[in-house]
Residue, then its C-alpha position, 0 to 999 in steps of 0.5 A: x091129713x099127713x105131716x108132710x102135706x102140712x109142711x107143703x103149705x096145705x097146712x100148720x107144720x109141727x112147731x109152725x104155730x109157735x113160730x108165728x107167734x114168736x114173729x108176732x111177738x117180736x115184732x110188736x115188742x118195741x111198739x109195745x115198749x114204745x107205747x109203754x114208755x111213752x105212758x110211763x114218761x106223760x104220767x112223770x111229767x103230769x107228777x112233776x106238773x102237779x108238784x110245781x103246782x103245789x109248791x106255787x100255790x103254797x107259795x101264793x098262800x104264805x105270801x105276806x103283804x108288803x107296803x108299797x114305799x112308794x105311795x110314801x115317797x110320793x106323798x112325801x115329795x108332795x109334802x116338800x113342795x107344799x112345806x117350799x110354800x110355807x117358807x119365808x127365808x131365802x136359806x130356809x127355801x134354798x135348803x127345802x129345795x135341796x131336800x126336795x130335788x134329793x127325794x124328787x131323784x130318788x123317787x124318779x128312780x125308784x119309779x123307774x126301777x119298779x117299772x122294770x121289777x113289774x115286768x120281770x114279775x109279770x114275765x116270771x108269772x106268765x112263765x113260771x106263776x100260778x097260772x102257768x103252772x095250772x096250764x102246765x098240769x092241764x098241759x100234761x093231762x092232755x098228753x097223758x091222755x092222748x098217750x094212753x089212747x096211743x097206746x090202746x090204738x096199739x094194744x087194739x093193733x096187736x090183738x087184731x094181729x092175735x086174732x088173725x093168727x088165730x083164725x089162720x091157725x083154726x082154719x089151717x088146722x082143720x084143713 
């Protein structure tokens, strides 16, 4: 077959295969790069989530025990009430009551503060605690798996286009 017949639409013209490959690569380039970028971003997210989890695990393992001062405050107030029952003079009774009142008010304020602190700690734990960070790692792993699967589908689409181009080039070259 002559060059003229191929240019007329029956076969491939000289350099046409290179143009078709270039067109295929050009059209797929943004999608391939987008898929690769999504995988890189998911890998980065997983690395960050794992690093935050390690920090939380280290913080949890190195956390020291602290005693609860409210336990002692409650016991002190109870002891003051019991002590008042043994007081024999009005002056001692009044002095004991003033002391009890101060301690009881201090205890009440500490109980309210503890309640708010516990709520804040629970909120922090839900948002940024060990279990929250474990869940973030699991989500990052799932995101990475989804990104890799998407990248595989993009590569498969490109390979299908390349196989189709190969079939067309082979058939038109045989013409």
